[in-house]
N, C-alpha and C positions, 0 to 999 in steps of 0.2 A: 467241352473240355474242362477238366477239373484243374483248379488252381491249388497248388500246394500251400502248406502253412508258411513255408519259407518265402514264397512269392507274395503271399498275402501280407506278410510282415514287411517285406521290402516295399511294396506298393504303399502301405500305410506310412512308412517312414518318409518316402518321397513326397507324398501328399502333405504330411505334417511339415516337412522342411520347406516345401514350396509355400505353404500358407504362412509359415513363420517369416519367410523373407518378404512376402507381400505386406504383411502386417508391419514388419519392421520398417519397410520403406514409408508406409503411411505414417508411422510414429515418428520417423525422422523428419518428414515434412511438417507435421504438426508441432514437433518439438522445436524445430528451427523457427517456425513462424511465431510460436509463443515466446521463445527466448528473445528473438529480435524485437517483437512488439513490446515486451516488457522492458527491454533495455532502452528502446526509443522513448517509451512513455516516461520512464524514470529520468532520462536526460531532459525531456520536455518539462517535467514538473520541477526539477532542480533549476533549470534555466529560468523558468517562469518565476520561481521564488527569488532567485538571485537578481533578476531584472527589476523586481519591485523595490530593491534596496531597503529592506526592512532590517533594522538593527535593534538589538536589546540596548537599553540605555547604558551608558558607560558606568563603570564602578565609581561609587562616591556621589552619584547624582542624588540630590535630596529626594526626588520623587521615586527613587529606586532603592529605598532603604532595605537593608538586609532583614530587618524585622518583619517588613511587609511582604517581601519577595525572597524568602530564603532559598527556595529551589532554583529560582532564576538567576541567582548570583553567579553561578558557574558560567553563564553565558554572557556576562556583562561585556558590552561593547561588540559582541560577535554578530555577524550577519546571519539572517535566516536564509539558508540556501539549500535545505533538504527537508525531507518529511519529518525527521526526528526533531530538528530545531523548530520546525513549524508547530509541531505538537507541544513542545516545551514553551514556545512563545504564547500559544493559545491557552494552555492549561496553567502555566506557572507565572505568566505575566498578565495577559488580558483577563483571565478569569478572576485573578486577584483584584485587578483594577475594577472590574465589574462589581465585585462584592463590596469594595470600598465606596464606589460611587452610589451603589444601591443601599448602603447602610444596612446590609444584611438581607435586603429584599431583592426578589427577582425582578427582571424586566416586566414580567406579566403582573406582578403585584403593584409595581409602580404605575404601570399602564392602567390598572383597575382603579387605583387611587386618583389618577389623572382623569379618568372617565367620570368619577364621582365629583370631581372639582376641576372642571375644564379650564377655568380662568386662573388657576394657580400657576404663576410663571415659574416658580422654583421647581415644581413637579414637571412642568413642560421641559425645562432645561435638563433636569435629571433623567427624564424618560428619553430625550433625544440623545444624550451622551451614552446612556445604557444601550440604546438601539444601535448606535455606531460601534460600540465595543462588542456587543453581541454579534453583529454582522461580521466584523473583522475576525472575531474568534471562530465563527462558523466557517468562513472562507478559508482560514488557516487549517482548520481540522478537516474540512471536506476536500478543498482544492489542493492543499499541500500534503498533509499527513495521509489522509484517506487515499488520495490518488497514488501516492508513493507506495503505500502498502499494497494496493491492487497491482501496481506495476511490478513490484518485487515478487508478489505471489505468482504473477504470470511468468516471470523468469524462472521461478522454482518449478512451476508446472512444466515448462520447456525442458529444464534440466532433467527432471524425473522421466519425462517422456523419452528423451534421448537415451537415458540409461536403460529404460525398458526396451527400447529398440536394440540396443547393444546386446542385452541379455537374449532377446529373441534371435538375433543373428547367431550368437554362440550356440544356442539350443538347436536352431535350425541347421547349422553347419554340422553339429554333432549327429543329428538324425540323418542328414544327407550322407555323412561318412558311414554311419551304421548301415544305411541302405546299400552302399557299395560293397560292404564286407559280406553282407548276407547272401 
């Protein structure tokens, strides 16, 4: 039995619309999971940062001079409670402290100097302080800022996936309607 061109077109439209709806359902599930996971991760990161009660020094503090910490001044006295403020704390406050304590040398350079002179108490103290600052900075960048960027990206992926599902539903519905007219 021969199938006409019209029937062939109709069958193709039905198959396309059916596949569009199936893929749209999968995309909705993936989108909702991504968006919810990203939202929850963002809440967890922000809560974790807030729970640590980390604050920028108050304005006017001698150890927080505007000359040494110009970029951090806008955060004076504020709490670190999200990824953006964690990055500012790490880059504009801790990194500056690290440079000041190291007198322009990196932690590794101070460590190498200490390895060459292991009995030097001043180098031991300098290296210990720099290690603590380096560790705090790394934790702020990775656990605070990095995790919040990943969570926000996951939410964006969820949003884009949901939008793609909506487009597929519209296209699939259009094809389904076309199959009914043909």
